C-alpha positions as CSV (number, residue, x, y, z in Angstrom):
1,M,20.2,33.0,-17.6
2,E,22.0,29.8,-18.9
3,T,20.4,28.0,-21.8
4,Y,19.0,24.3,-21.2
5,D,22.0,22.7,-23.0
6,A,24.4,25.0,-21.1
7,L,22.8,24.0,-17.8
8,L,22.8,20.4,-18.6
9,A,26.5,20.6,-19.7
10,S,27.6,22.2,-16.6
11,I,26.6,19.2,-14.4
12,T,27.7,16.6,-16.8
13,P,30.7,15.0,-15.5
14,V,33.9,15.1,-18.0
15,S,35.5,12.0,-16.2
16,G,34.5,9.3,-13.7
17,E,31.7,6.7,-13.7
18,T,28.2,8.2,-14.9
19,R,24.7,6.9,-14.8
20,T,22.5,7.4,-17.8
21,I,19.1,9.1,-16.4
22,L,15.8,8.3,-18.5
23,D,12.8,10.4,-19.0
24,P,9.9,8.5,-17.2
25,A,7.5,9.7,-19.8
26,T,9.4,8.4,-23.1
27,G,12.3,6.1,-21.8
28,E,14.7,8.4,-23.6
29,P,18.0,9.7,-22.2
30,V,17.8,12.9,-20.3
31,G,21.5,13.2,-19.3
32,E,24.6,11.7,-17.5
33,A,24.5,11.8,-13.9
34,A,27.9,11.5,-11.7
35,V,28.1,8.5,-9.5
36,H,30.1,10.0,-6.7
37,T,31.7,7.8,-4.1
38,V,32.3,7.9,-0.4
39,E,35.6,9.5,-1.1
40,D,33.9,12.3,-2.8
41,L,31.6,12.8,0.1
42,E,34.5,13.1,2.4
43,Q,35.9,15.9,0.2
44,A,32.5,17.4,0.2
45,I,32.4,17.4,4.0
46,A,35.8,18.5,4.5
47,A,35.2,21.7,2.2
48,A,32.0,22.4,3.9
49,A,33.8,22.4,7.2
50,A,36.4,24.9,6.1
51,A,33.9,27.3,4.6
52,Q,31.2,27.2,7.3
53,P,33.0,29.6,10.0
54,A,33.5,32.3,7.7
55,W,29.7,32.0,6.5
56,A,28.7,32.0,10.0
57,A,30.5,35.1,11.0
58,L,28.8,37.0,8.1
59,G,25.6,37.1,10.5
60,H,21.9,37.0,9.4
61,D,21.7,40.1,7.5
62,A,24.4,39.2,4.9
63,R,23.5,35.6,4.8
64,S,19.9,36.7,4.0
65,A,21.3,39.1,1.2
66,A,23.0,36.2,-0.4
67,L,19.7,34.0,-0.1
68,L,17.9,36.6,-1.9
69,R,20.6,36.8,-4.7
70,A,20.4,33.0,-5.0
71,A,16.6,33.3,-5.3
72,D,17.3,35.7,-8.0
73,A,19.5,33.5,-9.7
74,V,16.8,30.7,-9.7
75,E,14.5,32.8,-11.2
76,R,16.9,33.6,-14.0
77,S,17.1,30.2,-14.9
78,A,13.5,29.2,-14.0
79,E,12.5,27.8,-17.3
80,E,15.6,25.8,-18.0
81,L,15.2,24.2,-14.5
82,A,11.7,23.4,-15.1
83,R,12.2,21.6,-18.2
84,L,15.2,19.7,-16.8
85,L,12.8,18.8,-13.9
86,S,10.0,17.9,-16.2
87,R,12.1,15.5,-18.3
88,E,13.9,13.8,-15.4
89,Q,10.9,13.6,-12.6
90,G,7.9,13.6,-15.3
91,K,5.9,16.1,-13.9
92,P,4.3,18.5,-16.4
93,L,5.6,22.1,-16.9
94,N,2.0,23.5,-16.2
95,G,-0.4,22.9,-13.2
96,P,0.9,22.6,-9.7
97,N,4.0,20.9,-11.3
98,A,7.5,21.6,-12.5
99,R,7.3,25.5,-13.1
100,F,5.3,25.7,-9.7
101,E,8.2,23.7,-8.1
102,V,10.8,26.0,-9.2
103,G,8.9,29.0,-8.4
104,A,8.4,27.5,-4.8
105,C,12.3,27.1,-4.7
106,A,12.6,31.1,-5.1
107,A,9.7,31.6,-2.8
108,W,11.2,29.3,0.1
109,L,14.6,31.3,-0.2
110,R,12.9,34.5,0.0
111,A,11.2,33.4,3.1
112,A,14.1,31.9,4.7
113,A,15.8,35.2,4.4
114,A,13.0,37.3,5.4
115,T,11.8,35.4,8.7
116,P,13.0,37.1,11.7
117,L,14.8,35.5,14.5
118,D,15.8,37.7,17.3
119,P,17.3,36.5,20.7
120,E,14.3,35.9,23.1
121,T,14.7,37.3,26.6
122,V,13.2,34.4,28.9
123,V,13.7,36.1,32.3
124,D,14.6,39.8,33.1
125,D,13.5,40.3,36.7
126,G,16.1,42.6,37.9
127,E,18.1,39.9,39.4
128,T,18.4,37.5,36.5
129,R,18.5,38.0,33.0
130,A,18.3,35.1,30.6
131,E,18.3,35.3,26.7
132,L,17.8,32.4,24.3
133,H,20.0,32.6,21.4
134,Y,20.5,30.1,18.1
135,R,23.9,29.2,16.9
136,P,25.0,27.5,13.8
137,I,25.2,23.6,14.1
138,G,27.9,23.4,11.8
139,V,27.8,21.3,8.5
140,V,24.2,19.6,7.8
141,G,23.5,16.8,5.7
142,A,20.5,16.9,3.5
143,I,18.9,13.7,2.1
144,G,16.0,14.4,-0.4
145,P,13.4,12.4,-2.2
146,W,12.5,12.0,-5.9
147,N,9.2,13.4,-5.8
148,W,9.8,17.2,-5.4
149,P,13.5,17.0,-5.7
150,M,14.2,20.8,-6.1
151,M,11.7,22.0,-4.0
152,I,12.4,19.9,-1.0
153,T,16.0,20.3,-1.4
154,V,15.5,24.0,-1.0
155,W,13.3,23.4,2.2
156,Q,16.3,21.8,3.7
157,V,19.1,24.0,2.4
158,A,17.7,27.6,2.9
159,P,17.1,27.4,6.5
160,A,20.2,25.6,7.2
161,L,22.3,28.3,5.2
162,R,20.2,31.2,6.7
163,M,21.3,29.8,10.3
164,G,25.1,29.8,9.3
165,N,25.6,26.3,8.4
166,A,27.2,24.7,5.5
167,V,25.1,21.8,3.5
168,V,26.1,18.7,2.0
169,V,23.1,17.4,-0.2
170,K,22.4,13.7,-1.2
171,P,19.8,13.7,-4.0
172,S,17.6,10.6,-4.8
173,E,19.5,8.3,-7.2
174,F,16.1,8.6,-9.3
175,T,16.3,12.3,-9.9
176,P,20.0,13.4,-9.4
177,L,20.2,16.0,-12.4
178,S,17.5,18.3,-11.0
179,V,19.2,18.7,-7.8
180,L,22.6,19.1,-9.3
181,A,21.4,21.8,-11.5
182,L,19.6,23.6,-8.7
183,V,22.9,23.6,-6.7
184,E,24.9,24.8,-9.5
185,I,22.6,27.8,-9.7
186,L,22.6,28.6,-6.2
187,N,26.4,28.3,-6.0
188,Q,26.6,31.4,-8.3
189,E,25.7,33.4,-5.2
190,L,27.4,31.4,-2.4
191,P,31.0,31.0,-1.2
192,E,32.9,28.0,-2.6
193,G,32.5,24.8,-0.8
194,L,29.6,25.9,1.4
195,L,27.0,23.9,-0.6
196,T,27.7,20.7,-2.3
197,A,25.5,18.0,-4.0
198,V,27.0,14.5,-3.9
199,S,25.3,12.2,-6.4
200,G,25.9,9.0,-4.8
201,G,24.3,5.6,-4.1
202,R,22.9,4.2,-0.7
203,E,26.3,3.7,0.7
204,V,27.1,7.6,0.4
205,G,23.7,8.2,2.1
206,A,24.6,5.8,4.8
207,R,28.2,7.5,5.3
208,L,26.4,10.8,5.5
209,A,24.0,9.8,8.1
210,E,26.8,8.4,10.4
211,H,29.6,10.9,9.6
212,P,31.1,12.5,12.8
213,A,31.4,15.9,11.1
214,I,27.9,16.1,10.3
215,G,25.8,17.8,13.1
216,K,22.3,17.5,11.6
217,I,20.7,15.3,9.0
218,M,17.5,16.5,7.4
219,F,15.5,13.8,5.6
220,T,12.4,13.5,3.6
221,G,11.6,10.0,2.3
222,S,10.2,6.6,3.7
223,T,9.6,5.7,7.1
224,A,12.0,2.6,6.9
225,T,14.8,4.8,5.7
226,G,14.1,7.2,8.5
227,K,14.3,4.5,10.9
228,A,17.7,3.5,9.4
229,I,18.9,7.2,9.6
230,I,17.9,7.1,13.5
231,K,19.9,4.3,14.0
232,S,23.0,5.4,11.9
233,S,22.9,8.9,13.7
234,A,22.9,7.4,17.2
235,D,26.6,7.0,17.8
236,T,27.1,10.7,17.3
237,V,23.9,12.0,18.6
238,K,22.8,13.9,15.5
239,R,20.0,16.5,15.3
240,L,17.5,15.1,13.2
241,T,14.5,16.4,11.3
242,L,12.5,13.6,9.6
243,E,9.4,14.0,7.2
244,L,8.5,10.5,6.6
245,G,5.8,8.6,5.0
246,G,2.1,9.6,5.2
247,N,-1.1,8.2,4.4
248,D,-3.4,11.5,4.7
249,A,-7.1,11.1,5.5
250,G,-9.7,13.4,4.3
251,I,-13.0,13.5,5.9
252,V,-16.2,14.9,4.1
253,L,-18.9,16.0,6.4
254,P,-22.4,15.6,5.5
255,D,-23.1,19.3,5.0
256,A,-20.4,19.9,2.4
257,D,-21.2,20.8,-1.1
258,P,-19.9,17.9,-3.3
259,K,-19.6,20.1,-6.5
260,A,-17.8,23.1,-4.6
261,I,-15.4,20.8,-3.1
262,A,-14.7,18.3,-5.8
263,E,-11.6,20.3,-7.6
264,G,-10.1,20.7,-4.4
265,L,-10.4,17.2,-3.6
266,F,-8.9,16.2,-6.7
267,W,-5.7,18.3,-6.5
268,G,-5.4,17.5,-2.8
269,A,-5.1,13.7,-4.1
270,F,-3.5,14.1,-7.7
271,I,-0.9,17.0,-7.1
272,N,2.2,15.7,-8.8
273,T,0.3,12.7,-9.9
274,G,-0.2,11.4,-6.5
275,Q,3.3,11.4,-5.8
276,T,3.4,13.7,-2.7
277,C,4.0,12.7,0.9
278,A,1.3,15.0,2.2
279,A,-1.2,14.2,-0.7
280,L,-4.9,13.1,0.2
281,K,-4.6,9.2,0.1
282,R,-7.8,8.0,1.5
283,L,-11.1,9.8,1.4
284,Y,-13.9,9.2,3.8
285,V,-17.3,10.4,2.9
286,H,-20.7,10.5,4.6
287,D,-23.3,8.1,3.3
288,A,-25.5,11.0,2.7
289,I,-23.5,12.6,0.0
290,Y,-21.2,9.6,-0.9
291,E,-22.5,9.1,-4.6
292,A,-22.6,12.7,-5.1
293,V,-18.9,13.3,-4.3
294,C,-18.1,10.2,-6.3
295,E,-20.0,11.7,-9.2
296,E,-18.5,15.1,-9.0
297,L,-15.0,14.0,-8.4
298,T,-14.9,11.6,-11.2
299,S,-16.2,14.4,-13.4
300,V,-13.3,16.7,-12.5
301,A,-10.9,13.8,-12.9
302,R,-11.9,12.8,-16.0
303,A,-11.0,16.2,-17.5
304,M,-7.6,16.3,-16.6
305,P,-5.1,15.7,-19.2
306,M,-2.4,13.2,-18.7
307,G,0.8,13.0,-20.9
308,N,4.4,14.0,-21.7
309,G,5.4,16.9,-19.3
310,L,6.8,19.0,-22.1
311,D,3.4,19.2,-23.6
312,E,1.7,22.6,-22.4
313,A,-1.6,20.9,-22.3
314,N,-1.2,18.3,-19.7
315,V,-1.3,18.6,-16.1
316,L,-0.8,14.9,-15.0
317,G,2.3,13.0,-16.0
318,P,3.9,9.5,-15.5
319,L,4.8,7.9,-12.3
320,Q,8.6,8.7,-11.8
321,N,9.9,5.1,-11.9
322,R,8.8,1.6,-12.7
323,Q,8.9,0.5,-9.1
324,Q,6.2,3.0,-8.1
325,F,4.1,2.2,-11.3
326,D,4.1,-1.5,-10.2
327,I,2.9,-0.6,-6.4
328,V,0.2,1.4,-7.7
329,A,-1.0,-1.4,-10.3
330,R,-0.8,-3.9,-7.8
331,L,-2.7,-2.0,-5.2
332,V,-5.6,-1.1,-7.6
333,E,-5.7,-4.8,-8.8
334,D,-6.0,-6.2,-5.3
335,A,-8.9,-3.5,-4.6
336,R,-10.7,-4.6,-8.0
337,E,-10.4,-8.4,-7.1
338,S,-11.8,-7.6,-3.6
339,G,-15.1,-6.1,-5.1
340,A,-14.4,-2.5,-5.0
341,R,-16.0,-0.3,-7.5
342,I,-13.7,1.2,-10.2
343,L,-15.1,4.7,-11.0
344,L,-12.4,5.7,-13.2
345,G,-9.1,4.4,-14.7
346,G,-7.3,1.3,-13.3
347,N,-6.6,0.5,-17.0
348,P,-2.9,1.6,-18.1
349,D,-2.2,1.1,-21.6
350,P,0.4,-1.7,-22.2
351,D,1.7,-0.2,-25.4
352,Q,2.1,3.3,-24.2
353,P,5.8,4.3,-23.5
354,G,6.6,5.5,-20.1
355,H,5.3,4.9,-16.5
356,F,1.8,6.3,-17.2
357,Y,-0.8,5.2,-15.0
358,P,-4.4,6.8,-15.3
359,A,-6.1,8.7,-12.6
360,T,-8.0,6.2,-10.9
361,L,-11.1,6.6,-8.4
362,V,-12.0,3.4,-6.4
363,A,-15.4,3.5,-4.5
364,D,-17.3,0.9,-2.1
365,I,-13.8,-0.3,-0.8
366,D,-13.1,-1.6,2.7
367,N,-11.0,0.3,5.1
368,S,-8.6,-2.7,5.8
369,N,-8.1,-2.9,2.0
370,P,-4.2,-2.4,1.1
371,L,-5.0,0.5,-1.5
372,V,-6.6,2.2,1.8
373,A,-4.1,0.7,4.6
374,E,-0.9,1.1,2.5
375,E,0.6,4.4,1.1
376,Q,-0.1,4.1,-2.6
377,F,2.1,7.3,-3.5
378,G,0.2,7.6,-7.0
379,P,-2.8,8.5,-9.0
380,A,-5.2,6.0,-7.2
381,L,-7.7,7.4,-4.5
382,P,-9.9,5.2,-2.5
383,I,-13.3,6.5,-1.5
384,I,-14.6,5.0,1.8
385,R,-18.1,5.4,3.1
386,Y,-18.7,6.3,6.8
387,S,-21.9,6.9,8.7
388,T,-21.1,8.9,11.8
389,V,-18.3,11.4,12.6
390,D,-16.9,9.4,15.3
391,E,-16.5,6.4,12.9
392,A,-14.9,8.7,10.4
393,V,-12.3,10.0,12.8
394,A,-11.7,6.5,14.4
395,L,-10.8,5.3,10.7
396,A,-8.7,8.4,9.9
397,N,-6.7,7.8,13.3
398,A,-6.1,4.0,12.9
399,L,-2.9,4.0,11.2
400,D,0.4,4.5,12.5
401,V,1.3,7.6,10.6
402,G,0.2,11.1,10.6
403,L,1.7,13.5,8.4
404,G,-1.2,15.6,7.1
405,A,-5.2,15.3,7.0
406,S,-8.3,17.3,6.2
407,V,-11.7,18.1,6.8
408,W,-14.2,19.2,4.4
409,S,-17.5,21.2,5.2
410,S,-19.7,24.2,4.8
411,D,-19.4,24.9,8.6
412,T,-15.9,25.9,9.3
413,A,-16.3,26.0,13.1
414,Q,-17.7,22.5,13.2
415,A,-14.6,21.3,10.6
416,R,-12.3,22.7,13.2
417,K,-13.9,20.6,16.0
418,V,-13.3,17.6,14.0
419,A,-9.8,18.6,12.9
420,A,-8.8,18.8,16.6
421,R,-9.8,15.1,17.0
422,I,-7.5,13.9,14.2
423,E,-3.8,12.5,14.9
424,A,-1.7,14.5,12.3
425,G,0.9,17.2,12.0
426,T,-1.4,19.5,10.0
427,V,-5.1,19.4,9.4
428,W,-6.4,21.6,6.8
429,I,-9.9,22.8,6.3
430,N,-11.5,22.7,2.9
431,K,-8.1,22.1,1.2
432,H,-5.3,19.5,1.6
433,G,-1.6,19.8,1.2
434,A,-1.3,23.6,0.9
435,V,2.2,24.1,2.9
436,D,3.4,27.7,3.4
437,P,6.7,28.7,4.1
438,R,5.7,30.9,7.1
439,V,3.7,28.1,8.6
440,P,5.4,25.2,10.5
441,F,5.1,21.8,9.0
442,G,5.9,18.4,10.6
443,G,4.5,14.8,11.1
444,A,2.9,13.1,14.1
445,K,3.3,9.2,14.9
446,Q,5.6,7.3,12.5
447,S,5.4,10.2,9.9
448,G,8.7,11.7,11.6
449,Y,9.5,14.5,13.9
450,G,10.9,17.9,13.8
451,L,9.4,21.2,12.2
452,E,10.3,22.9,8.9
453,F,9.4,26.2,8.0
454,G,8.9,29.7,9.5
455,V,10.7,30.5,12.8
456,E,10.3,27.1,14.1
457,G,12.1,25.8,11.0
458,L,14.9,28.1,11.5
459,K,15.4,27.2,15.2
460,A,15.7,23.5,14.3
461,L,18.9,24.4,12.2
462,G,20.4,25.9,15.1
463,V,21.7,25.0,18.5
464,P,19.9,26.7,21.5
465,Q,22.2,28.6,23.7
466,V,21.0,30.4,26.9
467,I,23.0,33.3,28.0
468,N,22.4,33.8,31.6
469,G,23.7,36.7,33.6
């Protein structure tokens, strides 16, 4: 186990250009991040290509054993990683936040190691025998976001390594320290050159997406950037897994118990202070229980403490960057000016340091309002009335994204019938955003394509090969 200062020192460059990373809660410096160049990227890709064949030759059992040791290494430095994550990203240590995220890194490493993937006999009729195998791709490029920087990096890296690939990681420019530190810890148990984080700007990401030596890109981020990656990857026919923007709908059916579902609704929307791709971002509630749901949800939200993430009492933190703060503030003000009812929040303190925007609930809002139609990616939830289930489903399906959705009801069978009508990659019943390393996860429509997690996630990091004969 390393001390926090030692961990930070291990990723602080001794030469070359650096960039000061600021704490979004205080504005104070967290550390210095390397500003890597395209030349640094080229060196990382060359090292990965050189290390990959020997790693692939080890086989699944040996690679899985290394991932289990890497999970142990993460747990040995869990508190130090969580503290760095809290300071850089802003999320509190407690609640479903920094400690939770680091714990998820270990859990996903172990799940990737433990998931079986045996050759599949497709045909064996006495005359023909055909088996489906999955071979390593080679070198995988992983481009991650700033909202769950460590956890999503592991979502990308763990299955890629398990399947015999090398990986070059490009973290967000907003949260490079967390990913650099995580990779430093993982590399305690991995061969040299197999996994590298390159902390550069857009030109580094663009080169990674087009590089002829990269066989696959895994990307989590905005739909606009995903479309650019598709174009950049076309000339080399790269494989892609894209988890893009979402604007997840939740539908509360008229038989739901407002008090019983209020806390689940809150965390579905406000996990990571709303900065989650698959968070609940627009809530449709039947007329019969609309006011009751608004009241119960407001009661829960009002009790949730927000502040500096290193304060053990807090469960909500700042927005990670000013750009995102301004987006949320604009959308809430537009909603207010349109006549929507602000149940809670909407009044950030201009004298408070950091990018804190209060938990905000907005009622009596039109479905076409920008706070509903655009992805706010922050702590502001619009609550929309509906009269019939057909209306609610139509409203939920009206947008061109479909990452996740949820249905809330006291009748699970009825909820599943409604869920089957929703155009989204995952529809949860009486919960929202609950991902599981055993369960495939991916988007519909412009929320991306490709699956992560479980057996399907492993297959996505391999090249299918049929051996016939």
